[in-house]
N, C-alpha and C positions, 0 to 999 in steps of 0.2 A: 636585369634590375633597372638599367638606365632607360630602357624602353618603357617600363612600367611607371617610373618617375615622370617621364615625359608625358605619358598619357594622363597621369593624375594632374599634372600642371595644366594641361590643355583643358581638362574638365573643370578645374578650379577657375581658370580664366573665363571659360564659357559661362559658368555660374555667376561669377562676379559681373560679367557683362550683362547678363540677363537681369540680375537684381538691380543693376544700375538703370537699365531701361525701364524696369517696372517703377522705379522711383521717379524717373523723368516723366513717365506717362501719368502717374498719379498727379504730378504737378500740372501737366497739361489738362487733365480732366477737371482740375479745380478752376480752370479759366472759363468754363461755361456750364450752364445747367440745361441747355437745350438737348433734348433726347438724341436727335439725329447727329448733332456734333459730338456728343459723348460717344455714341456708337461708332462713328467714324474714327475717333481717336483710339478706341479699344481695338477695332479690327486692323487699323494701321499698325498698332503695336504688335499685333500677332503676326503680321506679314512682312513688315519692313525688315530690310537687311540688318539694321541696327537693333531690331526687336527680336521676336522669337523665331522669325525667318520661316514660318510656314508659307507654302505657296498660295493658299487660299484661306480666307476666314469668312464665315457666314453667320448671320444672326437672324433667327426667327423669333417673332413675338406673338404671344397669345392674345387673341381678341375674344374675350369671354362673351361679349354681347352678341357677336356674329357667330360664335362657336367655330372659330377658325384659328389655325396656326399660320401666320403670314410671313413670307420672306420680307424682312425689313431692310437689310443691306448686305451686300457681299463685296469683298475686295479680293482681287486676284485676276489672273488671265481667264478669258472665256475658252480659248483654245491653246493648245501647246505652241502653235506657231506664233501666237500673239505674245507669249511670255518673253521670248528673246528680245523683241523690240521694246517691250515695256522696261525690262531690266537694263537694257543697254542705254535707254533714254535716262533712267535714274542715275546710272553710273556716269554718263557723259555730263549731266547737269550737276553732278556732285550733290545730289539731294539727300539730306539727312532726314531723320524722323520728323523734325519740326517743319521742314520744307514740305514733306508729304502731307502733313496735317493741314498746312496752310492752303494746299491746293483744293481742299473741300469747298471753300467759299467760291472758287472759280467753277468747280464742277457743278455746284448748285444752280449757277446761272446759265450753264450751257444747255442748248436745246437737246443735244445728243449726249446721253450719259455713257460712262464706260459700259461695254456690252455685258460684262458679268454682273455689274450692279443692277442693270435693267432686268436681266434675266432672273436674278434672285427675287427682285421686287414683284415679278410676275407670278411667283410661286405661291400657292395657297393650298393648305390641307385642312380637311375637316377635323374638328377637335373631338375625334372619337377613334375607336380601334380600327376602323376601316383605313385609316391613314398609315397603319403598319408601324414600322420601327420608330419613326419620328414621335408618334403618340406615346408609345411605351417608354421611350427614352426620356420623355418629358417628365415622367413620374419617378425617375431614378435620381437618387442623390449621389453626387460624386461623378467623376469622369469615367466614361466608358471608352476603352481602347479597342477599336474594331480592327481585326487583322486575321489573316490565315483562314481558319475554318469558319469563323463567324462572318468574315467578309464574303466568303463563298455562299454561306447560308442566306445572306441578305442580297444576293446578286439580282434578284427580281423584285426587291422591295421598291415601292414608289420613290422614296427619298434617294436611295442609292442610284436608281436608274436616272432620275432627273438631274442629279449632280455628278453622275459618273464617279461615284466614290469607290475607292479600293480600301487602303488602310486609312483610318481617320480617328480623330478624337471627337467625342460629342459630350457636352455637359449641359445639364439643365440649370437654369438660373432661378433659384428660389428666393422669393422676396415675401417677407411676412408669412412664412409657412405655406406659400402657394407657388407653383411653378409658373413663371411669367414669360419664359423664353428659353431658347436653345442656342448654344454656340457650337459651331462645327469648324474644325481645321483639318487640313490635309496637305500632302505634298503631291498634288495632282500632276505636276510637270516633272519634277526631279525624281519622284518615286523614292526619295530618301526615307529610310525607316525611322519611325518615331521611337525614341528611347525613353528610359525612365526619367532622365534629367529633364527632357522636354515636357513630360507629363507633370513633374513636380512644379515646374515654373508655370505651366499652363493652369494648374489647379489654383495657384496663388493669384493668377491673373483673373480667373473666373470669379473668385471671391471679390476682388476689387471691382470687377465689372458689375456684379450684382449690386454692390453698394452704390456705385455711381448711377446706375439706372434707377435704383430706389430713390436716390436724392433728386434725380431728374423728374420722376413721377410726383414726388412731394412738391417740387417746384411748380409743376403743371397744376396740381390740386390747389396750391396757394394762389396761383394765377387766376384760376377759375373763381375762387372765393373773392379775390380782390377786384375782379372785373365783372361781377354780377350786380346789376342794378337792383337795389333793395325794394323799390316800389313795384316794379313790373316783373322782376325775375328774368328779364332779358339781359344779354350782354350789354356792358356800358360803352361809353365813347372810347375809353382807353383800349378795350378789347377789340373794338372795331378797327382801330388803327393798327394794332398788333396783328390781327388776323388778315387784314387787307395786305399788309406787308408780306405775310407768310404765303397767302394765296397768289399774290403777284409773282413771287419767286418761283412757286410751283408752275404757274402758268407759263412763265418765260422759259423754264427749263424743259417743260414737257410740251410746249407749243399748243396750248389750248386757250380758248377765250374765257374771260370772266366779266361779269357786269356788276354794277352797283346801283342801288336805288336810294335816293334821298326822299323821305316821305314826311310831309308836314300836315297836321290836322288843321283844317280850315276853320277860321273864326273861333279857335279854342278860348281865346281871352274873353269873348262874349259869353261863352258857356260858364267859365269860371266866375265872371262877374254876376251872372244871373243865378247860379246854383251854389256857389261857394267852392272853396279849395278841397274840402273833403269829398264832395261829389266829383270834383275835377280829378282827384287822385283815383277814385273808383273808375271813372271813365277811361283814364290812361291804362289801368289794369285790364279793363275789358277789351280795349282796342288792342293791347298787346296779345291777349289770348286769341283774338280774331286773326291777327297777323300770323301767329304760330299755326293756326288751323289752315290758313290759306297758302302759306309758303310750303316749299318742299323740305324734306328731311335734311338735304345737303345744304340748304340755305342758312346763312348766319345772320340772325335778326338781332339788332342792337337798338337800344334807346340812345340816340345821339345827344339828346339834351332837351329839357322842357317837353314840348309836344312834338318834337321831331324825332324820327326814327330812320335807321339806315339798314340796308340789307345787302350782304355780299352774296352774289350768285355764281358759284364756281361752275365751270364747264358750260357756260351759258352765253350764247351770242346775243347781239343787240336785239335781233328780231325775236328770239326766244324770251329775252328779258321783258320785252314790250308786252308779250302775252301774259307773263306772270304779273307785271305791274297793273295791267288792266283788270286782271282777276282780283287782285288785292283791292283796287279802287272800287270795283263793283260790289265786292263782298262787304266792304265797310258801308258803302252808300245804301245797300239794301237791307242792312240789319239794324234793328233797334238796339242801341247800346246805352245802358244807363238811362233809358227813357228818352233817348235823343238820337236823331239821325245825323251821324258825322259823315263828312266828306273829307277827302284828302287830295292834296296836290303832290305829284310825284315827278322827280327829275331822274333821268337815267343816263348813265355813261358806260362805255364798255372798253375793255382791253382786248385787242390792240387798236381797234378802230378810232377811239377818241384819245388815245395817248398810251404811254408805256410806264408812266410814273404815278405813284399813289396820289401825291398832292394835286397833280393836274387832273386826274380822274375825278377826285372829290370836288374840285372847283367847278369842273364842267357839269357834273351832276347837280351841284348846288345852283349854278346859273340856270340850268334847265328847270329846276324846281321853282325858282322865282319867276321864270317866264310863265310857268303854269299858273302861278298866282295872278300875274298881270293879265293873263288871257281869260280869267274868269273862274279859276279854281275848279276843283273836282275833275281834274284831267291829268294826263301823263304827257310830259314833254321830253324829247330826246336831245341829248347833247349834240352840238354841231360845230 
């Protein structure tokens, strides 16, 4: 009897602890609406010693446009040997849940990401039956507990092979009656069995995660509406600032170049004075359409203000950006737009060649733009 009472007390204490951490994580998730930060908090809660204590937690998100299921983030050890050093470091530094969450801002700026996170982000599956169990699990409501015979049956499945899964839990995240992602947890290192209490708390956690991700997506949608220029349908100045911040963080963490263009229509005031503001607005719309046709799909085109435009060019060196800038310049000069031949002056700067901070890069591109104006217009100038 005493042994049974002791066991019940231990289970009650474990449940109390897990419910408390769920409450604390809900508080943490209310501190941000950025998707990557929300996901990091969720996965940290699933793996932290003070959380649900799974060895690994992985999130895949659906990309309906590309018809893919992509690895978005993974937390945990890549190899068994790595686990001991990670957990020892956490113990020695006395890191609690909030300490672990705070480390994400440092991780984002590091050139080398944790190995498991990088590996998960490299994974991509087609959004169809050829992807095997991951695709079929996407359409299941509720948590699936994979173990014993089912685990053996899935031994050759693409998902279990890539993640070396044995016993694990997998749950689809349904948002507005559509599956938008998958959460997977396991005890890859310790091989600790997953019990009913683990599953109950995990289910509660999945519901919270779906709600938090939905809120984050709503925030992104609102951000898009708030940052679209009503005249040209391009991104506006605020979004340019936001995206350049974001792209610079990615460039620093993954060690790739990005470039920016500052573009100004030459003599636009003369056009406005001659033809009026209605024609001027129509010309700006047509110029914007031409910019979209000439730029690449990955480029972020914005109306910076008035007749000035800006373009963020991810994964683009200074030399590559010069080719794109020249293409834009020629495209506008050679096309009749609103009954007029417009030319543009363009200033170009690049990370890391011309600086590492947003404000400095914008200033250098702007200085290059005004040099292009001084040198006779209808030309591209590089930051120096």
